[in-house]
PDB file of N, CA, C and O in Angstrom:
ATOM      1  N   MET A   1     114.915 143.412  60.324  1.00  0.00           N
ATOM      2  CA  MET A   1     115.255 142.695  61.523  1.00  0.00           C
ATOM      3  C   MET A   1     114.118 142.838  62.521  1.00  0.00           C
ATOM      4  O   MET A   1     113.760 143.929  62.965  1.00  0.00           O
ATOM      5  N   MET A   2     113.588 141.707  62.837  1.00  0.00           N
ATOM      6  CA  MET A   2     112.485 141.708  63.771  1.00  0.00           C
ATOM      7  C   MET A   2     113.026 141.467  65.175  1.00  0.00           C
ATOM      8  O   MET A   2     113.651 140.433  65.414  1.00  0.00           O
ATOM      9  N   PHE A   3     112.813 142.360  66.078  1.00  0.00           N
ATOM     10  CA  PHE A   3     113.237 142.292  67.477  1.00  0.00           C
ATOM     11  C   PHE A   3     114.747 142.153  67.620  1.00  0.00           C
ATOM     12  O   PHE A   3     115.197 141.742  68.689  1.00  0.00           O
ATOM     13  N   TRP A   4     115.523 142.454  66.656  1.00  0.00           N
ATOM     14  CA  TRP A   4     116.982 142.450  66.668  1.00  0.00           C
ATOM     15  C   TRP A   4     117.580 141.085  66.989  1.00  0.00           C
ATOM     16  O   TRP A   4     118.642 141.016  67.608  1.00  0.00           O
ATOM     17  N   TYR A   5     116.931 140.008  66.588  1.00  0.00           N
ATOM     18  CA  TYR A   5     117.482 138.678  66.807  1.00  0.00           C
ATOM     19  C   TYR A   5     118.436 138.273  65.699  1.00  0.00           C
ATOM     20  O   TYR A   5     119.145 137.277  65.846  1.00  0.00           O
ATOM     21  N   GLY A   6     118.476 138.971  64.649  1.00  0.00           N
ATOM     22  CA  GLY A   6     119.372 138.644  63.560  1.00  0.00           C
ATOM     23  C   GLY A   6     118.894 137.413  62.806  1.00  0.00           C
ATOM     24  O   GLY A   6     117.704 137.262  62.526  1.00  0.00           O
ATOM     25  N   ASN A   7     119.838 136.537  62.480  1.00  0.00           N
ATOM     26  CA  ASN A   7     119.511 135.365  61.669  1.00  0.00           C
ATOM     27  C   ASN A   7     119.167 134.121  62.503  1.00  0.00           C
ATOM     28  O   ASN A   7     118.870 133.081  61.914  1.00  0.00           O
ATOM     29  N   GLY A   8     119.191 134.172  63.783  1.00  0.00           N
ATOM     30  CA  GLY A   8     118.868 133.003  64.607  1.00  0.00           C
ATOM     31  C   GLY A   8     119.181 133.269  66.067  1.00  0.00           C
ATOM     32  O   GLY A   8     119.394 134.409  66.480  1.00  0.00           O
ATOM     33  N   MET A   9     119.204 132.188  66.843  1.00  0.00           N
ATOM     34  CA  MET A   9     119.480 132.318  68.265  1.00  0.00           C
ATOM     35  C   MET A   9     120.967 132.528  68.510  1.00  0.00           C
ATOM     36  O   MET A   9     121.804 132.090  67.720  1.00  0.00           O
ATOM     37  N   ASN A  10     121.281 133.187  69.589  1.00  0.00           N
ATOM     38  CA  ASN A  10     122.681 133.329  69.963  1.00  0.00           C
ATOM     39  C   ASN A  10     123.080 132.138  70.841  1.00  0.00           C
ATOM     40  O   ASN A  10     122.294 131.204  70.993  1.00  0.00           O
ATOM     41  N   GLY A  11     124.258 132.153  71.408  1.00  0.00           N
ATOM     42  CA  GLY A  11     124.765 131.039  72.202  1.00  0.00           C
ATOM     43  C   GLY A  11     123.925 130.733  73.426  1.00  0.00           C
ATOM     44  O   GLY A  11     123.721 129.567  73.766  1.00  0.00           O
ATOM     45  N   TRP A  12     123.431 131.782  74.099  1.00  0.00           N
ATOM     46  CA  TRP A  12     122.613 131.546  75.284  1.00  0.00           C
ATOM     47  C   TRP A  12     121.273 130.921  74.928  1.00  0.00           C
ATOM     48  O   TRP A  12     120.729 130.150  75.718  1.00  0.00           O
ATOM     49  N   GLY A  13     120.743 131.225  73.790  1.00  0.00           N
ATOM     50  CA  GLY A  13     119.484 130.616  73.349  1.00  0.00           C
ATOM     51  C   GLY A  13     119.643 129.122  73.129  1.00  0.00           C
ATOM     52  O   GLY A  13     118.794 128.329  73.537  1.00  0.00           O
ATOM     53  N   TRP A  14     120.740 128.745  72.481  1.00  0.00           N
ATOM     54  CA  TRP A  14     121.001 127.318  72.269  1.00  0.00           C
ATOM     55  C   TRP A  14     121.218 126.603  73.604  1.00  0.00           C
ATOM     56  O   TRP A  14     120.733 125.489  73.804  1.00  0.00           O
ATOM     57  N   PHE A  15     121.943 127.246  74.505  1.00  0.00           N
ATOM     58  CA  PHE A  15     122.190 126.643  75.818  1.00  0.00           C
ATOM     59  C   PHE A  15     120.879 126.456  76.586  1.00  0.00           C
ATOM     60  O   PHE A  15     120.642 125.389  77.153  1.00  0.00           O
ATOM     61  N   ALA A  16     120.033 127.480  76.608  1.00  0.00           N
ATOM     62  CA  ALA A  16     118.764 127.396  77.337  1.00  0.00           C
ATOM     63  C   ALA A  16     117.860 126.326  76.737  1.00  0.00           C
ATOM     64  O   ALA A  16     117.192 125.593  77.467  1.00  0.00           O
ATOM     65  N   MET A  17     117.836 126.234  75.406  1.00  0.00           N
ATOM     66  CA  MET A  17     117.006 125.230  74.751  1.00  0.00           C
ATOM     67  C   MET A  17     117.527 123.825  75.066  1.00  0.00           C
ATOM     68  O   MET A  17     116.734 122.927  75.345  1.00  0.00           O
ATOM     69  N   SER A  18     118.831 123.625  75.025  1.00  0.00           N
ATOM     70  CA  SER A  18     119.416 122.322  75.307  1.00  0.00           C
ATOM     71  C   SER A  18     119.189 121.927  76.763  1.00  0.00           C
ATOM     72  O   SER A  18     118.807 120.792  77.044  1.00  0.00           O
ATOM     73  N   ALA A  19     119.420 122.851  77.684  1.00  0.00           N
ATOM     74  CA  ALA A  19     119.219 122.561  79.100  1.00  0.00           C
ATOM     75  C   ALA A  19     117.746 122.269  79.392  1.00  0.00           C
ATOM     76  O   ALA A  19     117.437 121.379  80.184  1.00  0.00           O
ATOM     77  N   GLY A  20     116.857 122.999  78.769  1.00  0.00           N
ATOM     78  CA  GLY A  20     115.426 122.756  78.956  1.00  0.00           C
ATOM     79  C   GLY A  20     115.006 121.388  78.457  1.00  0.00           C
ATOM     80  O   GLY A  20     114.199 120.713  79.097  1.00  0.00           O
ATOM     81  N   THR A  21     115.547 120.971  77.314  1.00  0.00           N
ATOM     82  CA  THR A  21     115.220 119.659  76.769  1.00  0.00           C
ATOM     83  C   THR A  21     115.732 118.548  77.673  1.00  0.00           C
ATOM     84  O   THR A  21     115.021 117.576  77.928  1.00  0.00           O
ATOM     85  N   VAL A  22     116.952 118.684  78.155  1.00  0.00           N
ATOM     86  CA  VAL A  22     117.518 117.671  79.049  1.00  0.00           C
ATOM     87  C   VAL A  22     116.709 117.599  80.338  1.00  0.00           C
ATOM     88  O   VAL A  22     116.387 116.504  80.799  1.00  0.00           O
ATOM     89  N   LEU A  23     116.378 118.734  80.922  1.00  0.00           N
ATOM     90  CA  LEU A  23     115.589 118.740  82.149  1.00  0.00           C
ATOM     91  C   LEU A  23     114.199 118.139  81.932  1.00  0.00           C
ATOM     92  O   LEU A  23     113.681 117.442  82.804  1.00  0.00           O
ATOM     93  N   PHE A  24     113.602 118.405  80.785  1.00  0.00           N
ATOM     94  CA  PHE A  24     112.300 117.833  80.473  1.00  0.00           C
ATOM     95  C   PHE A  24     112.370 116.314  80.457  1.00  0.00           C
ATOM     96  O   PHE A  24     111.527 115.653  81.063  1.00  0.00           O
ATOM     97  N   TRP A  25     113.368 115.744  79.771  1.00  0.00           N
ATOM     98  CA  TRP A  25     113.479 114.282  79.688  1.00  0.00           C
ATOM     99  C   TRP A  25     113.843 113.668  81.033  1.00  0.00           C
ATOM    100  O   TRP A  25     113.373 112.577  81.355  1.00  0.00           O
ATOM    101  N   VAL A  26     114.664 114.339  81.817  1.00  0.00           N
ATOM    102  CA  VAL A  26     114.988 113.835  83.165  1.00  0.00           C
ATOM    103  C   VAL A  26     113.727 113.808  84.017  1.00  0.00           C
ATOM    104  O   VAL A  26     113.483 112.832  84.727  1.00  0.00           O
ATOM    105  N   PHE A  27     112.936 114.848  83.958  1.00  0.00           N
ATOM    106  CA  PHE A  27     111.687 114.888  84.711  1.00  0.00           C
ATOM    107  C   PHE A  27     110.737 113.786  84.242  1.00  0.00           C
ATOM    108  O   PHE A  27     110.115 113.121  85.070  1.00  0.00           O
ATOM    109  N   LEU A  28     110.618 113.586  82.958  1.00  0.00           N
ATOM    110  CA  LEU A  28     109.707 112.584  82.411  1.00  0.00           C
ATOM    111  C   LEU A  28     110.121 111.171  82.826  1.00  0.00           C
ATOM    112  O   LEU A  28     109.277 110.373  83.233  1.00  0.00           O
ATOM    113  N   VAL A  29     111.404 110.861  82.725  1.00  0.00           N
ATOM    114  CA  VAL A  29     111.886 109.525  83.101  1.00  0.00           C
ATOM    115  C   VAL A  29     111.740 109.324  84.609  1.00  0.00           C
ATOM    116  O   VAL A  29     111.344 108.243  85.043  1.00  0.00           O
ATOM    117  N   THR A  30     112.048 110.331  85.408  1.00  0.00           N
ATOM    118  CA  THR A  30     111.907 110.218  86.864  1.00  0.00           C
ATOM    119  C   THR A  30     110.455 109.985  87.250  1.00  0.00           C
ATOM    120  O   THR A  30     110.174 109.151  88.111  1.00  0.00           O
ATOM    121  N   ALA A  31     109.541 110.695  86.639  1.00  0.00           N
ATOM    122  CA  ALA A  31     108.120 110.513  86.932  1.00  0.00           C
ATOM    123  C   ALA A  31     107.669 109.099  86.552  1.00  0.00           C
ATOM    124  O   ALA A  31     106.916 108.475  87.299  1.00  0.00           O
ATOM    125  N   ALA A  32     108.116 108.591  85.412  1.00  0.00           N
ATOM    126  CA  ALA A  32     107.740 107.239  84.993  1.00  0.00           C
ATOM    127  C   ALA A  32     108.283 106.192  85.957  1.00  0.00           C
ATOM    128  O   ALA A  32     107.574 105.245  86.298  1.00  0.00           O
ATOM    129  N   VAL A  33     109.523 106.347  86.402  1.00  0.00           N
ATOM    130  CA  VAL A  33     110.120 105.391  87.347  1.00  0.00           C
ATOM    131  C   VAL A  33     109.379 105.427  88.678  1.00  0.00           C
ATOM    132  O   VAL A  33     109.092 104.375  89.248  1.00  0.00           O
ATOM    133  N   LEU A  34     109.067 106.613  89.180  1.00  0.00           N
ATOM    134  CA  LEU A  34     108.355 106.714  90.453  1.00  0.00           C
ATOM    135  C   LEU A  34     106.960 106.109  90.373  1.00  0.00           C
ATOM    136  O   LEU A  34     106.520 105.442  91.310  1.00  0.00           O
ATOM    137  N   ILE A  35     106.268 106.332  89.277  1.00  0.00           N
ATOM    138  CA  ILE A  35     104.933 105.737  89.105  1.00  0.00           C
ATOM    139  C   ILE A  35     105.037 104.225  89.042  1.00  0.00           C
ATOM    140  O   ILE A  35     104.243 103.526  89.671  1.00  0.00           O
ATOM    141  N   PHE A  36     106.004 103.707  88.294  1.00  0.00           N
ATOM    142  CA  PHE A  36     106.187 102.263  88.180  1.00  0.00           C
ATOM    143  C   PHE A  36     106.505 101.648  89.538  1.00  0.00           C
ATOM    144  O   PHE A  36     105.953 100.606  89.891  1.00  0.00           O
ATOM    145  N   ARG A  37     107.393 102.285  90.303  1.00  0.00           N
ATOM    146  CA  ARG A  37     107.760 101.744  91.618  1.00  0.00           C
ATOM    147  C   ARG A  37     106.578 101.769  92.578  1.00  0.00           C
ATOM    148  O   ARG A  37     106.410 100.848  93.377  1.00  0.00           O
ATOM    149  N   THR A  38     105.761 102.808  92.507  1.00  0.00           N
ATOM    150  CA  THR A  38     104.588 102.892  93.372  1.00  0.00           C
ATOM    151  C   THR A  38     103.593 101.795  93.041  1.00  0.00           C
ATOM    152  O   THR A  38     103.058 101.152  93.944  1.00  0.00           O
ATOM    153  N   LEU A  39     103.340 101.575  91.765  1.00  0.00           N
ATOM    154  CA  LEU A  39     102.405 100.526  91.365  1.00  0.00           C
ATOM    155  C   LEU A  39     102.952  99.150  91.694  1.00  0.00           C
ATOM    156  O   LEU A  39     102.194  98.268  92.096  1.00  0.00           O
ATOM    157  N   ASP A  40     104.256  98.948  91.531  1.00  0.00           N
ATOM    158  CA  ASP A  40     104.867  97.657  91.825  1.00  0.00           C
ATOM    159  C   ASP A  40     104.827  97.378  93.319  1.00  0.00           C
ATOM    160  O   ASP A  40     104.580  96.244  93.730  1.00  0.00           O
ATOM    161  N   ARG A  41     105.064  98.388  94.128  1.00  0.00           N
ATOM    162  CA  ARG A  41     105.033  98.228  95.581  1.00  0.00           C
ATOM    163  C   ARG A  41     103.622  97.901  96.052  1.00  0.00           C
ATOM    164  O   ARG A  41     103.447  97.112  96.981  1.00  0.00           O
ATOM    165  N   ALA A  42     102.618  98.497  95.424  1.00  0.00           N
ATOM    166  CA  ALA A  42     101.237  98.239  95.823  1.00  0.00           C
ATOM    167  C   ALA A  42     100.827  96.815  95.466  1.00  0.00           C
ATOM    168  O   ALA A  42     100.070  96.190  96.210  1.00  0.00           O
ATOM    169  N   SER A  43     101.310  96.292  94.349  1.00  0.00           N
ATOM    170  CA  SER A  43     100.947  94.934  93.964  1.00  0.00           C
ATOM    171  C   SER A  43     101.716  93.902  94.777  1.00  0.00           C
ATOM    172  O   SER A  43     101.235  92.782  94.949  1.00  0.00           O
ATOM    173  N   ALA A  44     102.899  94.249  95.281  1.00  0.00           N
ATOM    174  CA  ALA A  44     103.692  93.303  96.063  1.00  0.00           C
ATOM    175  C   ALA A  44     103.197  93.205  97.502  1.00  0.00           C
ATOM    176  O   ALA A  44     103.544  92.250  98.196  1.00  0.00           O
ATOM    177  N   ALA A  45     102.414  94.144  97.962  1.00  0.00           N
ATOM    178  CA  ALA A  45     101.959  94.162  99.343  1.00  0.00           C
ATOM    179  C   ALA A  45     100.631  93.438  99.520  1.00  0.00           C
ATOM    180  O   ALA A  45      99.834  93.820 100.377  1.00  0.00           O
ATOM    181  N   ARG A  46     100.384  92.421  98.743  1.00  0.00           N
ATOM    182  CA  ARG A  46      99.137  91.676  98.870  1.00  0.00           C
ATOM    183  C   ARG A  46      99.189  90.786 100.113  1.00  0.00           C
ATOM    184  O   ARG A  46     100.234  90.206 100.406  1.00  0.00           O
ATOM    185  N   PRO A  47      98.097  90.671 100.836  1.00  0.00           N
ATOM    186  CA  PRO A  47      98.094  89.833 102.032  1.00  0.00           C
ATOM    187  C   PRO A  47      98.064  88.345 101.669  1.00  0.00           C
ATOM    188  O   PRO A  47      97.806  87.976 100.523  1.00  0.00           O
ATOM    189  N   ALA A  48      98.329  87.510 102.658  1.00  0.00           N
ATOM    190  CA  ALA A  48      98.282  86.062 102.454  1.00  0.00           C
ATOM    191  C   ALA A  48      96.849  85.642 102.130  1.00  0.00           C
ATOM    192  O   ALA A  48      95.904  86.323 102.528  1.00  0.00           O
ATOM    193  N   PRO A  49      96.678  84.536 101.417  1.00  0.00           N
ATOM    194  CA  PRO A  49      95.323  84.091 101.101  1.00  0.00           C
ATOM    195  C   PRO A  49      94.525  83.830 102.378  1.00  0.00           C
ATOM    196  O   PRO A  49      95.090  83.361 103.366  1.00  0.00           O
ATOM    197  N   PRO A  50      93.234  84.122 102.376  1.00  0.00           N
ATOM    198  CA  PRO A  50      92.437  83.914 103.580  1.00  0.00           C
ATOM    199  C   PRO A  50      92.341  82.425 103.913  1.00  0.00           C
ATOM    200  O   PRO A  50      92.292  81.575 103.025  1.00  0.00           O
ATOM    201  N   GLY A  51      92.315  82.139 105.192  1.00  0.00           N
ATOM    202  CA  GLY A  51      92.167  80.759 105.619  1.00  0.00           C
ATOM    203  C   GLY A  51      93.485  80.100 105.986  1.00  0.00           C
ATOM    204  O   GLY A  51      93.493  79.191 106.817  1.00  0.00           O
ATOM    205  N   ILE A  52      94.586  80.516 105.408  1.00  0.00           N
ATOM    206  CA  ILE A  52      95.888  79.926 105.715  1.00  0.00           C
ATOM    207  C   ILE A  52      96.779  81.035 106.247  1.00  0.00           C
ATOM    208  O   ILE A  52      97.034  82.024 105.561  1.00  0.00           O
ATOM    209  N   ALA A  53      97.248  80.862 107.474  1.00  0.00           N
ATOM    210  CA  ALA A  53      98.139  81.862 108.055  1.00  0.00           C
ATOM    211  C   ALA A  53      99.496  81.778 107.375  1.00  0.00           C
ATOM    212  O   ALA A  53      99.888  80.719 106.884  1.00  0.00           O
ATOM    213  N   ALA A  54     100.198  82.877 107.348  1.00  0.00           N
ATOM    214  CA  ALA A  54     101.487  82.930 106.653  1.00  0.00           C
ATOM    215  C   ALA A  54     102.503  81.938 107.223  1.00  0.00           C
ATOM    216  O   ALA A  54     103.186  81.287 106.432  1.00  0.00           O
ATOM    217  N   PRO A  55     102.651  81.778 108.554  1.00  0.00           N
ATOM    218  CA  PRO A  55     103.629  80.800 109.050  1.00  0.00           C
ATOM    219  C   PRO A  55     103.284  79.369 108.661  1.00  0.00           C
ATOM    220  O   PRO A  55     104.173  78.570 108.369  1.00  0.00           O
ATOM    221  N   GLU A  56     101.999  79.046 108.657  1.00  0.00           N
ATOM    222  CA  GLU A  56     101.596  77.694 108.259  1.00  0.00           C
ATOM    223  C   GLU A  56     101.860  77.458 106.775  1.00  0.00           C
ATOM    224  O   GLU A  56     102.244  76.359 106.374  1.00  0.00           O
ATOM    225  N   ARG A  57     101.658  78.475 105.976  1.00  0.00           N
ATOM    226  CA  ARG A  57     101.920  78.346 104.546  1.00  0.00           C
ATOM    227  C   ARG A  57     103.408  78.136 104.295  1.00  0.00           C
ATOM    228  O   ARG A  57     103.790  77.302 103.474  1.00  0.00           O
ATOM    229  N   ILE A  58     104.252  78.896 105.003  1.00  0.00           N
ATOM    230  CA  ILE A  58     105.705  78.753 104.849  1.00  0.00           C
ATOM    231  C   ILE A  58     106.145  77.368 105.289  1.00  0.00           C
ATOM    232  O   ILE A  58     107.001  76.748 104.658  1.00  0.00           O
ATOM    233  N   LEU A  59     105.554  76.887 106.382  1.00  0.00           N
ATOM    234  CA  LEU A  59     105.892  75.554 106.870  1.00  0.00           C
ATOM    235  C   LEU A  59     105.498  74.499 105.848  1.00  0.00           C
ATOM    236  O   LEU A  59     106.242  73.543 105.630  1.00  0.00           O
ATOM    237  N   GLY A  60     104.336  74.658 105.219  1.00  0.00           N
ATOM    238  CA  GLY A  60     103.910  73.725 104.173  1.00  0.00           C
ATOM    239  C   GLY A  60     104.823  73.767 102.959  1.00  0.00           C
ATOM    240  O   GLY A  60     105.093  72.733 102.348  1.00  0.00           O
ATOM    241  N   GLU A  61     105.299  74.952 102.608  1.00  0.00           N
ATOM    242  CA  GLU A  61     106.231  75.068 101.480  1.00  0.00           C
ATOM    243  C   GLU A  61     107.557  74.386 101.794  1.00  0.00           C
ATOM    244  O   GLU A  61     108.152  73.752 100.922  1.00  0.00           O
ATOM    245  N   ARG A  62     108.019  74.513 103.031  1.00  0.00           N
ATOM    246  CA  ARG A  62     109.269  73.841 103.417  1.00  0.00           C
ATOM    247  C   ARG A  62     109.118  72.330 103.355  1.00  0.00           C
ATOM    248  O   ARG A  62     110.047  71.632 102.949  1.00  0.00           O
ATOM    249  N   LEU A  63     107.952  71.811 103.755  1.00  0.00           N
ATOM    250  CA  LEU A  63     107.699  70.376 103.657  1.00  0.00           C
ATOM    251  C   LEU A  63     107.670  69.941 102.198  1.00  0.00           C
ATOM    252  O   LEU A  63     108.210  68.890 101.852  1.00  0.00           O
ATOM    253  N   ALA A  64     107.052  70.732 101.352  1.00  0.00           N
ATOM    254  CA  ALA A  64     106.964  70.391  99.927  1.00  0.00           C
ATOM    255  C   ALA A  64     108.340  70.402  99.267  1.00  0.00           C
ATOM    256  O   ALA A  64     108.594  69.604  98.365  1.00  0.00           O
ATOM    257  N   ARG A  65     109.227  71.290  99.699  1.00  0.00           N
ATOM    258  CA  ARG A  65     110.577  71.339  99.118  1.00  0.00           C
ATOM    259  C   ARG A  65     111.481  70.255  99.682  1.00  0.00           C
ATOM    260  O   ARG A  65     112.561  70.012  99.144  1.00  0.00           O
ATOM    261  N   GLY A  66     111.057  69.601 100.756  1.00  0.00           N
ATOM    262  CA  GLY A  66     111.865  68.552 101.352  1.00  0.00           C
ATOM    263  C   GLY A  66     112.864  69.049 102.372  1.00  0.00           C
ATOM    264  O   GLY A  66     113.768  68.307 102.754  1.00  0.00           O
ATOM    265  N   GLU A  67     112.728  70.275 102.819  1.00  0.00           N
ATOM    266  CA  GLU A  67     113.647  70.815 103.815  1.00  0.00           C
ATOM    267  C   GLU A  67     113.406  70.210 105.192  1.00  0.00           C
ATOM    268  O   GLU A  67     114.343  70.078 105.981  1.00  0.00           O
ATOM    269  N   ILE A  68     112.167  69.841 105.490  1.00  0.00           N
ATOM    270  CA  ILE A  68     111.830  69.196 106.761  1.00  0.00           C
ATOM    271  C   ILE A  68     111.036  67.940 106.457  1.00  0.00           C
ATOM    272  O   ILE A  68     110.415  67.818 105.401  1.00  0.00           O
ATOM    273  N   ASP A  69     111.068  66.994 107.414  1.00  0.00           N
ATOM    274  CA  ASP A  69     110.288  65.767 107.206  1.00  0.00           C
ATOM    275  C   ASP A  69     108.896  65.940 107.822  1.00  0.00           C
ATOM    276  O   ASP A  69     108.593  66.964 108.435  1.00  0.00           O
ATOM    277  N   GLU A  70     108.060  64.913 107.641  1.00  0.00           N
ATOM    278  CA  GLU A  70     106.669  65.023 108.066  1.00  0.00           C
ATOM    279  C   GLU A  70     106.546  65.106 109.585  1.00  0.00           C
ATOM    280  O   GLU A  70     105.663  65.798 110.092  1.00  0.00           O
ATOM    281  N   GLU A  71     107.411  64.416 110.314  1.00  0.00           N
ATOM    282  CA  GLU A  71     107.364  64.459 111.779  1.00  0.00           C
ATOM    283  C   GLU A  71     107.661  65.871 112.288  1.00  0.00           C
ATOM    284  O   GLU A  71     106.968  66.377 113.170  1.00  0.00           O
ATOM    285  N   GLU A  72     108.694  66.503 111.727  1.00  0.00           N
ATOM    286  CA  GLU A  72     109.028  67.861 112.138  1.00  0.00           C
ATOM    287  C   GLU A  72     107.934  68.837 111.729  1.00  0.00           C
ATOM    288  O   GLU A  72     107.644  69.791 112.450  1.00  0.00           O
ATOM    289  N   TYR A  73     107.321  68.593 110.562  1.00  0.00           N
ATOM    290  CA  TYR A  73     106.217  69.435 110.111  1.00  0.00           C
ATOM    291  C   TYR A  73     105.071  69.391 111.108  1.00  0.00           C
ATOM    292  O   TYR A  73     104.544  70.433 111.497  1.00  0.00           O
ATOM    293  N   ARG A  74     104.684  68.195 111.524  1.00  0.00           N
ATOM    294  CA  ARG A  74     103.564  68.058 112.464  1.00  0.00           C
ATOM    295  C   ARG A  74     103.897  68.684 113.821  1.00  0.00           C
ATOM    296  O   ARG A  74     103.043  69.316 114.444  1.00  0.00           O
ATOM    297  N   ARG A  75     105.143  68.506 114.275  1.00  0.00           N
ATOM    298  CA  ARG A  75     105.550  69.072 115.555  1.00  0.00           C
ATOM    299  C   ARG A  75     105.487  70.603 115.507  1.00  0.00           C
ATOM    300  O   ARG A  75     104.953  71.235 116.419  1.00  0.00           O
ATOM    301  N   ARG A  76     106.030  71.192 114.445  1.00  0.00           N
ATOM    302  CA  ARG A  76     106.034  72.655 114.336  1.00  0.00           C
ATOM    303  C   ARG A  76     104.638  73.214 114.091  1.00  0.00           C
ATOM    304  O   ARG A  76     104.300  74.291 114.583  1.00  0.00           O
ATOM    305  N   LEU A  77     103.828  72.481 113.327  1.00  0.00           N
ATOM    306  CA  LEU A  77     102.463  72.932 113.094  1.00  0.00           C
ATOM    307  C   LEU A  77     101.667  72.923 114.393  1.00  0.00           C
ATOM    308  O   LEU A  77     100.872  73.829 114.640  1.00  0.00           O
ATOM    309  N   GLY A  78     101.876  71.905 115.224  1.00  0.00           N
ATOM    310  CA  GLY A  78     101.217  71.869 116.530  1.00  0.00           C
ATOM    311  C   GLY A  78     101.658  73.018 117.405  1.00  0.00           C
ATOM    312  O   GLY A  78     100.845  73.618 118.107  1.00  0.00           O
ATOM    313  N   ALA A  79     102.956  73.332 117.368  1.00  0.00           N
ATOM    314  CA  ALA A  79     103.444  74.457 118.170  1.00  0.00           C
ATOM    315  C   ALA A  79     102.844  75.779 117.686  1.00  0.00           C
ATOM    316  O   ALA A  79     102.514  76.647 118.494  1.00  0.00           O
ATOM    317  N   LEU A  80     102.705  75.928 116.371  1.00  0.00           N
ATOM    318  CA  LEU A  80     102.111  77.168 115.841  1.00  0.00           C
ATOM    319  C   LEU A  80     100.664  77.311 116.265  1.00  0.00           C
ATOM    320  O   LEU A  80     100.224  78.391 116.658  1.00  0.00           O
ATOM    321  N   ARG A  81      99.929  76.215 116.184  1.00  0.00           N
ATOM    322  CA  ARG A  81      98.507  76.277 116.475  1.00  0.00           C
ATOM    323  C   ARG A  81      98.215  76.394 117.959  1.00  0.00           C
ATOM    324  O   ARG A  81      97.175  76.932 118.339  1.00  0.00           O
ATOM    325  N   SER A  82      99.115  75.902 118.808  1.00  0.00           N
ATOM    326  CA  SER A  82      98.885  75.995 120.251  1.00  0.00           C
ATOM    327  C   SER A  82      99.268  77.374 120.793  1.00  0.00           C
ATOM    328  O   SER A  82      98.822  77.765 121.871  1.00  0.00           O
ATOM    329  N   GLY A  83     100.081  78.098 120.057  1.00  0.00           N
ATOM    330  CA  GLY A  83     100.474  79.432 120.497  1.00  0.00           C
ATOM    331  C   GLY A  83     101.783  79.436 121.250  1.00  0.00           C
ATOM    332  O   GLY A  83     102.256  80.503 121.643  1.00  0.00           O
ATOM    333  N   ASP A  84     102.392  78.268 121.468  1.00  0.00           N
ATOM    334  CA  ASP A  84     103.702  78.195 122.131  1.00  0.00           C
ATOM    335  C   ASP A  84     104.780  78.476 121.109  1.00  0.00           C
ATOM    336  O   ASP A  84     104.805  77.886 120.029  1.00  0.00           O
ATOM    337  N   ARG A  85     105.677  79.392 121.466  1.00  0.00           N
ATOM    338  CA  ARG A  85     106.742  79.716 120.511  1.00  0.00           C
ATOM    339  C   ARG A  85     108.068  79.552 121.135  1.00  0.00           C
ATOM    340  O   ARG A  85     109.088  79.780 120.485  1.00  0.00           O
TER     341      ARG A  85
END
C-alpha cells in the first residue's frame, strides 16, 4: 500500500475531482462569453461614415423607406443644416 490510499480514491476525492471539473468548465465558458461580448461590443461601436452626419443619414434612410416625402425631407434637412432644432 503506497501512502495508504488503498485501491483508489475515497468519496471526498471523487467529490473534489467532480467539483474541480465543473468549476473548470464554468470558468472556461464564462471567459469565452466575456471575450466574445467584448469583441462584439467593440465592433458595434463603429462611428458613422465620414462626410455624412448621423442625423442626415437617418433622414435619408427614412426617405428611402418611404416614411417621409421629399418635401418633408428637404424641410428637415434644412433645419438640421441651419442648426435650428
